[in-house]
PQR file of N, CA, C, O and H, with PARSE charges and radii, in Angstrom:
ATOM      1  N   MET A   1     -35.092 -18.474  84.394 -0.4000 1.5000
ATOM      2  CA  MET A   1     -36.300 -17.828  83.926 -0.0000 2.0000
ATOM      3  C   MET A   1     -36.893 -16.919  84.991  0.5500 1.7000
ATOM      4  O   MET A   1     -37.562 -15.941  84.660 -0.5500 1.4000
ATOM      5  N   MET A   2     -36.661 -17.221  86.262 -0.4000 1.5000
ATOM      6  CA  MET A   2     -37.237 -16.406  87.313 -0.0000 2.0000
ATOM      7  C   MET A   2     -36.721 -14.972  87.236  0.5500 1.7000
ATOM      8  O   MET A   2     -37.449 -14.024  87.532 -0.5500 1.4000
ATOM      9  H   MET A   2     -36.118 -18.016  86.532  0.4000 1.0000
ATOM     10  N   MET A   3     -35.471 -14.826  86.838 -0.4000 1.5000
ATOM     11  CA  MET A   3     -34.896 -13.487  86.780 -0.0000 2.0000
ATOM     12  C   MET A   3     -35.600 -12.636  85.732  0.5500 1.7000
ATOM     13  O   MET A   3     -35.726 -11.426  85.915 -0.5500 1.4000
ATOM     14  H   MET A   3     -34.880 -15.596  86.598  0.4000 1.0000
ATOM     15  N   LYS A   4     -36.054 -13.225  84.661 -0.4000 1.5000
ATOM     16  CA  LYS A   4     -36.761 -12.468  83.624 -0.0000 2.0000
ATOM     17  C   LYS A   4     -38.203 -12.178  84.021  0.5500 1.7000
ATOM     18  O   LYS A   4     -38.746 -11.133  83.661 -0.5500 1.4000
ATOM     19  H   LYS A   4     -35.952 -14.208  84.513  0.4000 1.0000
ATOM     20  N   LYS A   5     -38.830 -13.099  84.763 -0.4000 1.5000
ATOM     21  CA  LYS A   5     -40.246 -12.962  85.087 -0.0000 2.0000
ATOM     22  C   LYS A   5     -40.507 -12.042  86.270  0.5500 1.7000
ATOM     23  O   LYS A   5     -41.562 -11.409  86.325 -0.5500 1.4000
ATOM     24  H   LYS A   5     -38.389 -13.947  85.055  0.4000 1.0000
ATOM     25  N   GLU A   6     -39.594 -11.950  87.207 -0.4000 1.5000
ATOM     26  CA  GLU A   6     -39.799 -11.131  88.403 -0.0000 2.0000
ATOM     27  C   GLU A   6     -39.614  -9.658  88.064  0.5500 1.7000
ATOM     28  O   GLU A   6     -38.497  -9.142  88.108 -0.5500 1.4000
ATOM     29  H   GLU A   6     -38.737 -12.464  87.163  0.4000 1.0000
ATOM     30  N   LYS A   7     -40.687  -8.997  87.732 -0.4000 1.5000
ATOM     31  CA  LYS A   7     -40.615  -7.600  87.305 -0.0000 2.0000
ATOM     32  C   LYS A   7     -40.667  -6.630  88.484  0.5500 1.7000
ATOM     33  O   LYS A   7     -40.389  -5.444  88.306 -0.5500 1.4000
ATOM     34  H   LYS A   7     -41.594  -9.417  87.696  0.4000 1.0000
ATOM     35  N   ASP A   8     -41.016  -7.105  89.689 -0.4000 1.5000
ATOM     36  CA  ASP A   8     -41.105  -6.190  90.821 -0.0000 2.0000
ATOM     37  C   ASP A   8     -39.732  -5.831  91.389  0.5500 1.7000
ATOM     38  O   ASP A   8     -39.617  -4.854  92.129 -0.5500 1.4000
ATOM     39  H   ASP A   8     -41.242  -8.068  89.834  0.4000 1.0000
ATOM     40  N   LEU A   9     -38.695  -6.591  91.064 -0.4000 1.5000
ATOM     41  CA  LEU A   9     -37.340  -6.272  91.501 -0.0000 2.0000
ATOM     42  C   LEU A   9     -36.653  -5.395  90.463  0.5500 1.7000
ATOM     43  O   LEU A   9     -36.996  -5.417  89.281 -0.5500 1.4000
ATOM     44  H   LEU A   9     -38.787  -7.385  90.463  0.4000 1.0000
ATOM     45  N   SER A  10     -35.680  -4.626  90.927 -0.4000 1.5000
ATOM     46  CA  SER A  10     -34.937  -3.780  89.990 -0.0000 2.0000
ATOM     47  C   SER A  10     -34.010  -4.640  89.140  0.5500 1.7000
ATOM     48  O   SER A  10     -33.726  -5.790  89.475 -0.5500 1.4000
ATOM     49  H   SER A  10     -35.401  -4.608  91.887  0.4000 1.0000
ATOM     50  N   SER A  11     -33.547  -4.067  88.043 -0.4000 1.5000
ATOM     51  CA  SER A  11     -32.658  -4.830  87.162 -0.0000 2.0000
ATOM     52  C   SER A  11     -31.327  -5.125  87.837  0.5500 1.7000
ATOM     53  O   SER A  11     -30.673  -6.114  87.508 -0.5500 1.4000
ATOM     54  H   SER A  11     -33.778  -3.133  87.771  0.4000 1.0000
ATOM     55  N   PHE A  12     -30.918  -4.274  88.782 -0.4000 1.5000
ATOM     56  CA  PHE A  12     -29.686  -4.546  89.526 -0.0000 2.0000
ATOM     57  C   PHE A  12     -29.818  -5.840  90.321  0.5500 1.7000
ATOM     58  O   PHE A  12     -28.914  -6.675  90.298 -0.5500 1.4000
ATOM     59  H   PHE A  12     -31.449  -3.471  89.050  0.4000 1.0000
ATOM     60  N   LYS A  13     -30.930  -6.014  91.022 -0.4000 1.5000
ATOM     61  CA  LYS A  13     -31.121  -7.215  91.840 -0.0000 2.0000
ATOM     62  C   LYS A  13     -31.393  -8.453  90.990  0.5500 1.7000
ATOM     63  O   LYS A  13     -31.131  -9.573  91.429 -0.5500 1.4000
ATOM     64  H   LYS A  13     -31.664  -5.335  91.041  0.4000 1.0000
ATOM     65  N   ARG A  14     -31.914  -8.264  89.785 -0.4000 1.5000
ATOM     66  CA  ARG A  14     -32.223  -9.411  88.940 -0.0000 2.0000
ATOM     67  C   ARG A  14     -31.050  -9.872  88.102  0.5500 1.7000
ATOM     68  O   ARG A  14     -30.916 -11.070  87.854 -0.5500 1.4000
ATOM     69  H   ARG A  14     -32.127  -7.354  89.428  0.4000 1.0000
ATOM     70  N   PHE A  15     -30.194  -8.964  87.656 -0.4000 1.5000
ATOM     71  CA  PHE A  15     -29.133  -9.336  86.723 -0.0000 2.0000
ATOM     72  C   PHE A  15     -27.729  -9.011  87.220  0.5500 1.7000
ATOM     73  O   PHE A  15     -26.843  -9.864  87.162 -0.5500 1.4000
ATOM     74  H   PHE A  15     -30.302  -7.990  87.858  0.4000 1.0000
ATOM     75  N   VAL A  16     -27.515  -7.806  87.701 -0.4000 1.5000
ATOM     76  CA  VAL A  16     -26.161  -7.365  88.049 -0.0000 2.0000
ATOM     77  C   VAL A  16     -25.641  -8.078  89.291  0.5500 1.7000
ATOM     78  O   VAL A  16     -24.537  -8.623  89.264 -0.5500 1.4000
ATOM     79  H   VAL A  16     -28.235  -7.113  87.749  0.4000 1.0000
ATOM     80  N   ALA A  17     -26.405  -8.087  90.375 -0.4000 1.5000
ATOM     81  CA  ALA A  17     -25.943  -8.704  91.619 -0.0000 2.0000
ATOM     82  C   ALA A  17     -25.662 -10.204  91.464  0.5500 1.7000
ATOM     83  O   ALA A  17     -24.623 -10.659  91.941 -0.5500 1.4000
ATOM     84  H   ALA A  17     -27.301  -7.644  90.397  0.4000 1.0000
ATOM     85  N   PRO A  18     -26.533 -10.993  90.825 -0.5600 1.5000
ATOM     86  CA  PRO A  18     -26.199 -12.408  90.637  0.2800 2.0000
ATOM     87  C   PRO A  18     -24.972 -12.629  89.757  0.5500 1.7000
ATOM     88  O   PRO A  18     -24.192 -13.549  90.002 -0.5500 1.4000
ATOM     89  N   THR A  19     -24.797 -11.793  88.739 -0.4000 1.5000
ATOM     90  CA  THR A  19     -23.632 -11.933  87.866 -0.0000 2.0000
ATOM     91  C   THR A  19     -22.344 -11.631  88.619  0.5500 1.7000
ATOM     92  O   THR A  19     -21.359 -12.357  88.487 -0.5500 1.4000
ATOM     93  H   THR A  19     -25.431 -11.046  88.540  0.4000 1.0000
ATOM     94  N   VAL A  20     -22.350 -10.563  89.406 -0.4000 1.5000
ATOM     95  CA  VAL A  20     -21.165 -10.210  90.192 -0.0000 2.0000
ATOM     96  C   VAL A  20     -20.864 -11.287  91.227  0.5500 1.7000
ATOM     97  O   VAL A  20     -19.697 -11.593  91.473 -0.5500 1.4000
ATOM     98  H   VAL A  20     -23.151  -9.973  89.512  0.4000 1.0000
ATOM     99  N   SER A  21     -21.892 -11.866  91.836 -0.4000 1.5000
ATOM    100  CA  SER A  21     -21.651 -12.916  92.829 -0.0000 2.0000
ATOM    101  C   SER A  21     -21.073 -14.175  92.184  0.5500 1.7000
ATOM    102  O   SER A  21     -20.207 -14.824  92.771 -0.5500 1.4000
ATOM    103  H   SER A  21     -22.840 -11.617  91.637  0.4000 1.0000
ATOM    104  N   LEU A  22     -21.534 -14.526  90.998 -0.4000 1.5000
ATOM    105  CA  LEU A  22     -20.956 -15.680  90.301 -0.0000 2.0000
ATOM    106  C   LEU A  22     -19.500 -15.438  89.922  0.5500 1.7000
ATOM    107  O   LEU A  22     -18.669 -16.338  90.042 -0.5500 1.4000
ATOM    108  H   LEU A  22     -22.238 -13.999  90.520  0.4000 1.0000
ATOM    109  N   ILE A  23     -19.192 -14.239  89.469 -0.4000 1.5000
ATOM    110  CA  ILE A  23     -17.806 -13.909  89.141 -0.0000 2.0000
ATOM    111  C   ILE A  23     -16.937 -13.982  90.394  0.5500 1.7000
ATOM    112  O   ILE A  23     -15.806 -14.463  90.335 -0.5500 1.4000
ATOM    113  H   ILE A  23     -19.868 -13.509  89.371  0.4000 1.0000
ATOM    114  N   GLY A  24     -17.456 -13.511  91.522 -0.4000 1.5000
ATOM    115  CA  GLY A  24     -16.716 -13.589  92.782 -0.0000 2.0000
ATOM    116  C   GLY A  24     -16.472 -15.026  93.218  0.5500 1.7000
ATOM    117  O   GLY A  24     -15.389 -15.353  93.703 -0.5500 1.4000
ATOM    118  H   GLY A  24     -18.375 -13.121  91.570  0.4000 1.0000
ATOM    119  N   CYS A  25     -17.474 -15.886  93.049 -0.4000 1.5000
ATOM    120  CA  CYS A  25     -17.310 -17.303  93.406 -0.0000 2.0000
ATOM    121  C   CYS A  25     -16.258 -17.975  92.534  0.5500 1.7000
ATOM    122  O   CYS A  25     -15.423 -18.731  93.030 -0.5500 1.4000
ATOM    123  H   CYS A  25     -18.353 -15.620  92.655  0.4000 1.0000
ATOM    124  N   ILE A  26     -16.298 -17.703  91.257 -0.4000 1.5000
ATOM    125  CA  ILE A  26     -15.306 -18.290  90.347 -0.0000 2.0000
ATOM    126  C   ILE A  26     -13.910 -17.790  90.690  0.5500 1.7000
ATOM    127  O   ILE A  26     -12.951 -18.561  90.652 -0.5500 1.4000
ATOM    128  H   ILE A  26     -16.976 -17.089  90.854  0.4000 1.0000
ATOM    129  N   PHE A  27     -13.785 -16.505  91.025 -0.4000 1.5000
ATOM    130  CA  PHE A  27     -12.490 -15.963  91.425 -0.0000 2.0000
ATOM    131  C   PHE A  27     -11.968 -16.659  92.678  0.5500 1.7000
ATOM    132  O   PHE A  27     -10.787 -16.999  92.747 -0.5500 1.4000
ATOM    133  H   PHE A  27     -14.565 -15.879  91.056  0.4000 1.0000
ATOM    134  N   MET A  28     -12.833 -16.875  93.668 -0.4000 1.5000
ATOM    135  CA  MET A  28     -12.391 -17.515  94.911 -0.0000 2.0000
ATOM    136  C   MET A  28     -11.956 -18.958  94.669  0.5500 1.7000
ATOM    137  O   MET A  28     -10.999 -19.420  95.290 -0.5500 1.4000
ATOM    138  H   MET A  28     -13.793 -16.599  93.612  0.4000 1.0000
ATOM    139  N   ILE A  29     -12.636 -19.674  93.783 -0.4000 1.5000
ATOM    140  CA  ILE A  29     -12.237 -21.047  93.462 -0.0000 2.0000
ATOM    141  C   ILE A  29     -10.873 -21.057  92.789  0.5500 1.7000
ATOM    142  O   ILE A  29     -10.022 -21.879  93.128 -0.5500 1.4000
ATOM    143  H   ILE A  29     -13.414 -19.299  93.279  0.4000 1.0000
ATOM    144  N   ILE A  30     -10.658 -20.159  91.844 -0.4000 1.5000
ATOM    145  CA  ILE A  30      -9.366 -20.095  91.154 -0.0000 2.0000
ATOM    146  C   ILE A  30      -8.260 -19.689  92.121  0.5500 1.7000
ATOM    147  O   ILE A  30      -7.164 -20.247  92.074 -0.5500 1.4000
ATOM    148  H   ILE A  30     -11.350 -19.491  91.568  0.4000 1.0000
ATOM    149  N   ALA A  31      -8.534 -18.722  93.001 -0.4000 1.5000
ATOM    150  CA  ALA A  31      -7.530 -18.288  93.976 -0.0000 2.0000
ATOM    151  C   ALA A  31      -7.178 -19.418  94.937  0.5500 1.7000
ATOM    152  O   ALA A  31      -6.011 -19.579  95.296 -0.5500 1.4000
ATOM    153  H   ALA A  31      -9.424 -18.268  93.040  0.4000 1.0000
ATOM    154  N   ALA A  32      -8.170 -20.203  95.359 -0.4000 1.5000
ATOM    155  CA  ALA A  32      -7.896 -21.334  96.250 -0.0000 2.0000
ATOM    156  C   ALA A  32      -7.068 -22.394  95.537  0.5500 1.7000
ATOM    157  O   ALA A  32      -6.182 -22.995  96.143 -0.5500 1.4000
ATOM    158  H   ALA A  32      -9.117 -20.072  95.067  0.4000 1.0000
ATOM    159  N   CYS A  33      -7.343 -22.627  94.271 -0.4000 1.5000
ATOM    160  CA  CYS A  33      -6.561 -23.614  93.514 -0.0000 2.0000
ATOM    161  C   CYS A  33      -5.107 -23.181  93.377  0.5500 1.7000
ATOM    162  O   CYS A  33      -4.205 -24.014  93.463 -0.5500 1.4000
ATOM    163  H   CYS A  33      -8.064 -22.138  93.779  0.4000 1.0000
ATOM    164  N   PHE A  34      -4.870 -21.899  93.167 -0.4000 1.5000
ATOM    165  CA  PHE A  34      -3.493 -21.417  93.050 -0.0000 2.0000
ATOM    166  C   PHE A  34      -2.758 -21.459  94.386  0.5500 1.7000
ATOM    167  O   PHE A  34      -1.567 -21.769  94.422 -0.5500 1.4000
ATOM    168  H   PHE A  34      -5.603 -21.222  93.097  0.4000 1.0000
ATOM    169  N   SER A  35      -3.444 -21.155  95.481 -0.4000 1.5000
ATOM    170  CA  SER A  35      -2.742 -21.063  96.759 -0.0000 2.0000
ATOM    171  C   SER A  35      -2.601 -22.401  97.469  0.5500 1.7000
ATOM    172  O   SER A  35      -1.583 -22.638  98.117 -0.5500 1.4000
ATOM    173  H   SER A  35      -4.412 -20.904  95.453  0.4000 1.0000
ATOM    174  N   HIS A  36      -3.597 -23.286  97.366 -0.4000 1.5000
ATOM    175  CA  HIS A  36      -3.565 -24.545  98.113 -0.0000 2.0000
ATOM    176  C   HIS A  36      -3.278 -25.765  97.246  0.5500 1.7000
ATOM    177  O   HIS A  36      -3.158 -26.875  97.765 -0.5500 1.4000
ATOM    178  H   HIS A  36      -4.424 -23.093  96.839  0.4000 1.0000
ATOM    179  N   LYS A  37      -3.169 -25.582  95.972 -0.4000 1.5000
ATOM    180  CA  LYS A  37      -2.840 -26.642  95.009 -0.0000 2.0000
ATOM    181  C   LYS A  37      -3.797 -27.828  95.115  0.5500 1.7000
ATOM    182  O   LYS A  37      -5.003 -27.656  94.936 -0.5500 1.4000
ATOM    183  H   LYS A  37      -3.266 -24.681  95.550  0.4000 1.0000
ATOM    184  N   ILE A  38      -3.292 -29.018  95.398 -0.4000 1.5000
ATOM    185  CA  ILE A  38      -4.071 -30.256  95.329 -0.0000 2.0000
ATOM    186  C   ILE A  38      -5.040 -30.415  96.507  0.5500 1.7000
ATOM    187  O   ILE A  38      -6.027 -31.142  96.392 -0.5500 1.4000
ATOM    188  H   ILE A  38      -2.312 -29.157  95.544  0.4000 1.0000
ATOM    189  N   ALA A  39      -4.777 -29.751  97.629 -0.4000 1.5000
ATOM    190  CA  ALA A  39      -5.647 -29.894  98.800 -0.0000 2.0000
ATOM    191  C   ALA A  39      -7.049 -29.371  98.513  0.5500 1.7000
ATOM    192  O   ALA A  39      -8.031 -29.925  99.007 -0.5500 1.4000
ATOM    193  H   ALA A  39      -3.975 -29.160  97.723  0.4000 1.0000
ATOM    194  N   VAL A  40      -7.148 -28.322  97.730 -0.4000 1.5000
ATOM    195  CA  VAL A  40      -8.456 -27.753  97.442 -0.0000 2.0000
ATOM    196  C   VAL A  40      -9.244 -28.626  96.465  0.5500 1.7000
ATOM    197  O   VAL A  40     -10.473 -28.571  96.453 -0.5500 1.4000
ATOM    198  H   VAL A  40      -6.351 -27.872  97.329  0.4000 1.0000
ATOM    199  N   VAL A  41      -8.574 -29.413  95.663 -0.4000 1.5000
ATOM    200  CA  VAL A  41      -9.269 -30.294  94.720 -0.0000 2.0000
ATOM    201  C   VAL A  41     -10.080 -31.338  95.482  0.5500 1.7000
ATOM    202  O   VAL A  41     -11.220 -31.627  95.119 -0.5500 1.4000
ATOM    203  H   VAL A  41      -7.575 -29.458  95.673  0.4000 1.0000
ATOM    204  N   ALA A  42      -9.495 -31.902  96.535 -0.4000 1.5000
ATOM    205  CA  ALA A  42     -10.228 -32.873  97.353 -0.0000 2.0000
ATOM    206  C   ALA A  42     -11.441 -32.218  97.999  0.5500 1.7000
ATOM    207  O   ALA A  42     -12.515 -32.817  98.057 -0.5500 1.4000
ATOM    208  H   ALA A  42      -8.569 -31.668  96.830  0.4000 1.0000
ATOM    209  N   TYR A  43     -11.278 -31.006  98.478 -0.4000 1.5000
ATOM    210  CA  TYR A  43     -12.401 -30.279  99.070 -0.0000 2.0000
ATOM    211  C   TYR A  43     -13.503 -30.044  98.038  0.5500 1.7000
ATOM    212  O   TYR A  43     -14.681 -30.233  98.341 -0.5500 1.4000
ATOM    213  H   TYR A  43     -10.406 -30.519  98.430  0.4000 1.0000
ATOM    214  N   LEU A  44     -13.136 -29.639  96.836 -0.4000 1.5000
ATOM    215  CA  LEU A  44     -14.137 -29.374  95.802 -0.0000 2.0000
ATOM    216  C   LEU A  44     -14.875 -30.644  95.382  0.5500 1.7000
ATOM    217  O   LEU A  44     -16.063 -30.592  95.066 -0.5500 1.4000
ATOM    218  H   LEU A  44     -12.179 -29.485  96.590  0.4000 1.0000
ATOM    219  N   ILE A  45     -14.186 -31.774  95.374 -0.4000 1.5000
ATOM    220  CA  ILE A  45     -14.844 -33.044  95.047 -0.0000 2.0000
ATOM    221  C   ILE A  45     -15.864 -33.401  96.120  0.5500 1.7000
ATOM    222  O   ILE A  45     -16.991 -33.783  95.804 -0.5500 1.4000
ATOM    223  H   ILE A  45     -13.220 -31.817  95.630  0.4000 1.0000
ATOM    224  N   ILE A  46     -15.475 -33.277  97.393 -0.4000 1.5000
ATOM    225  CA  ILE A  46     -16.404 -33.574  98.491 -0.0000 2.0000
ATOM    226  C   ILE A  46     -17.582 -32.604  98.456  0.5500 1.7000
ATOM    227  O   ILE A  46     -18.728 -33.007  98.657 -0.5500 1.4000
ATOM    228  H   ILE A  46     -14.560 -32.966  97.650  0.4000 1.0000
ATOM    229  N   PHE A  47     -17.305 -31.338  98.205 -0.4000 1.5000
ATOM    230  CA  PHE A  47     -18.365 -30.336  98.113 -0.0000 2.0000
ATOM    231  C   PHE A  47     -19.331 -30.668  96.979  0.5500 1.7000
ATOM    232  O   PHE A  47     -20.545 -30.547  97.142 -0.5500 1.4000
ATOM    233  H   PHE A  47     -16.375 -31.010  98.042  0.4000 1.0000
ATOM    234  N   GLY A  48     -18.803 -31.083  95.841 -0.4000 1.5000
ATOM    235  CA  GLY A  48     -19.654 -31.452  94.710 -0.0000 2.0000
ATOM    236  C   GLY A  48     -20.551 -32.639  95.014  0.5500 1.7000
ATOM    237  O   GLY A  48     -21.719 -32.656  94.626 -0.5500 1.4000
ATOM    238  H   GLY A  48     -17.817 -31.182  95.708  0.4000 1.0000
ATOM    239  N   ILE A  49     -20.003 -33.637  95.712 -0.4000 1.5000
ATOM    240  CA  ILE A  49     -20.801 -34.811  96.083 -0.0000 2.0000
ATOM    241  C   ILE A  49     -21.926 -34.409  97.029  0.5500 1.7000
ATOM    242  O   ILE A  49     -23.062 -34.855  96.869 -0.5500 1.4000
ATOM    243  H   ILE A  49     -19.054 -33.623  96.027  0.4000 1.0000
ATOM    244  N   ILE A  50     -21.617 -33.572  98.011 -0.4000 1.5000
ATOM    245  CA  ILE A  50     -22.646 -33.116  98.947 -0.0000 2.0000
ATOM    246  C   ILE A  50     -23.722 -32.316  98.220  0.5500 1.7000
ATOM    247  O   ILE A  50     -24.906 -32.459  98.526 -0.5500 1.4000
ATOM    248  H   ILE A  50     -20.694 -33.210  98.141  0.4000 1.0000
ATOM    249  N   MET A  51     -23.335 -31.485  97.270 -0.4000 1.5000
ATOM    250  CA  MET A  51     -24.314 -30.704  96.517 -0.0000 2.0000
ATOM    251  C   MET A  51     -25.198 -31.597  95.648  0.5500 1.7000
ATOM    252  O   MET A  51     -26.386 -31.317  95.486 -0.5500 1.4000
ATOM    253  H   MET A  51     -22.373 -31.368  97.022  0.4000 1.0000
ATOM    254  N   ILE A  52     -24.642 -32.653  95.096 -0.4000 1.5000
ATOM    255  CA  ILE A  52     -25.439 -33.589  94.291 -0.0000 2.0000
ATOM    256  C   ILE A  52     -26.473 -34.286  95.163  0.5500 1.7000
ATOM    257  O   ILE A  52     -27.638 -34.392  94.780 -0.5500 1.4000
ATOM    258  H   ILE A  52     -23.677 -32.880  95.227  0.4000 1.0000
ATOM    259  N   PHE A  53     -26.052 -34.767  96.347 -0.4000 1.5000
ATOM    260  CA  PHE A  53     -27.007 -35.391  97.259 -0.0000 2.0000
ATOM    261  C   PHE A  53     -28.080 -34.395  97.696  0.5500 1.7000
ATOM    262  O   PHE A  53     -29.252 -34.755  97.808 -0.5500 1.4000
ATOM    263  H   PHE A  53     -25.105 -34.680  96.658  0.4000 1.0000
ATOM    264  N   GLY A  54     -27.691 -33.165  97.940 -0.4000 1.5000
ATOM    265  CA  GLY A  54     -28.663 -32.147  98.328 -0.0000 2.0000
ATOM    266  C   GLY A  54     -29.675 -31.866  97.237  0.5500 1.7000
ATOM    267  O   GLY A  54     -30.856 -31.666  97.521 -0.5500 1.4000
ATOM    268  H   GLY A  54     -26.739 -32.873  97.849  0.4000 1.0000
ATOM    269  N   SER A  55     -29.226 -31.848  95.991 -0.4000 1.5000
ATOM    270  CA  SER A  55     -30.164 -31.590  94.899 -0.0000 2.0000
ATOM    271  C   SER A  55     -31.106 -32.766  94.670  0.5500 1.7000
ATOM    272  O   SER A  55     -32.237 -32.582  94.221 -0.5500 1.4000
ATOM    273  H   SER A  55     -28.267 -32.010  95.761  0.4000 1.0000
ATOM    274  N   ILE A  56     -30.641 -33.967  94.977 -0.4000 1.5000
ATOM    275  CA  ILE A  56     -31.512 -35.140  94.839 -0.0000 2.0000
ATOM    276  C   ILE A  56     -32.630 -35.102  95.874  0.5500 1.7000
ATOM    277  O   ILE A  56     -33.782 -35.406  95.563 -0.5500 1.4000
ATOM    278  H   ILE A  56     -29.722 -34.116  95.342  0.4000 1.0000
ATOM    279  N   PHE A  57     -32.287 -34.727  97.108 -0.4000 1.5000
ATOM    280  CA  PHE A  57     -33.257 -34.773  98.195 -0.0000 2.0000
ATOM    281  C   PHE A  57     -34.004 -33.461  98.424  0.5500 1.7000
ATOM    282  O   PHE A  57     -34.822 -33.381  99.340 -0.5500 1.4000
ATOM    283  H   PHE A  57     -31.351 -34.479  97.360  0.4000 1.0000
ATOM    284  N   SER A  58     -33.749 -32.446  97.630 -0.4000 1.5000
ATOM    285  CA  SER A  58     -34.450 -31.177  97.831 -0.0000 2.0000
ATOM    286  C   SER A  58     -35.889 -31.303  97.350  0.5500 1.7000
ATOM    287  O   SER A  58     -36.193 -32.048  96.419 -0.5500 1.4000
ATOM    288  H   SER A  58     -33.084 -32.511  96.886  0.4000 1.0000
ATOM    289  N   ASN A  59     -36.746 -30.571  97.997 -0.4000 1.5000
ATOM    290  CA  ASN A  59     -38.165 -30.571  97.632 -0.0000 2.0000
ATOM    291  C   ASN A  59     -38.432 -29.366  96.749  0.5500 1.7000
ATOM    292  O   ASN A  59     -38.731 -28.280  97.246 -0.5500 1.4000
ATOM    293  H   ASN A  59     -36.500 -29.965  98.753  0.4000 1.0000
ATOM    294  N   LYS A  60     -38.326 -29.553  95.458 -0.4000 1.5000
ATOM    295  CA  LYS A  60     -38.564 -28.457  94.524 -0.0000 2.0000
ATOM    296  C   LYS A  60     -40.042 -28.406  94.171  0.5500 1.7000
ATOM    297  O   LYS A  60     -40.642 -29.402  93.767 -0.5500 1.4000
ATOM    298  H   LYS A  60     -38.083 -30.435  95.054  0.4000 1.0000
ATOM    299  N   LYS A  61     -40.605 -27.228  94.334 -0.4000 1.5000
ATOM    300  CA  LYS A  61     -41.995 -27.024  93.950 -0.0000 2.0000
ATOM    301  C   LYS A  61     -42.004 -26.217  92.666  0.5500 1.7000
ATOM    302  O   LYS A  61     -41.460 -25.114  92.619 -0.5500 1.4000
ATOM    303  H   LYS A  61     -40.117 -26.419  94.663  0.4000 1.0000
ATOM    304  N   THR A  62     -42.610 -26.754  91.638 -0.4000 1.5000
ATOM    305  CA  THR A  62     -42.664 -26.052  90.362 -0.0000 2.0000
ATOM    306  C   THR A  62     -43.889 -25.154  90.329  0.5500 1.7000
ATOM    307  O   THR A  62     -44.978 -25.549  90.745 -0.5500 1.4000
ATOM    308  H   THR A  62     -43.051 -27.651  91.676  0.4000 1.0000
ATOM    309  N   VAL A  63     -43.698 -23.954  89.835 -0.4000 1.5000
ATOM    310  CA  VAL A  63     -44.786 -22.997  89.701 -0.0000 2.0000
ATOM    311  C   VAL A  63     -45.188 -22.957  88.240  0.5500 1.7000
ATOM    312  O   VAL A  63     -44.358 -22.751  87.355 -0.5500 1.4000
ATOM    313  H   VAL A  63     -42.814 -23.632  89.497  0.4000 1.0000
ATOM    314  N   GLU A  64     -46.459 -23.154  88.006 -0.4000 1.5000
ATOM    315  CA  GLU A  64     -46.944 -23.166  86.626 -0.0000 2.0000
ATOM    316  C   GLU A  64     -47.865 -22.011  86.372  0.5500 1.7000
ATOM    317  O   GLU A  64     -48.372 -21.858  85.261 -0.5500 1.4000
ATOM    318  H   GLU A  64     -47.133 -23.321  88.725  0.4000 1.0000
TER
END
């Protein structure tokens, strides 16, 4: 929702740049899976666990 509400940024910074970065991240994950096979799966599992713990302990402030 922040991307729709932030009107002071250009549409490139609100929509295009985040979309291109997500596509790049997905490409890098797929490329790593093809080149490193099973070794990257263990890395992605550990990364996912760390991200879950980080989201639990993050201090999110909601703006109303």
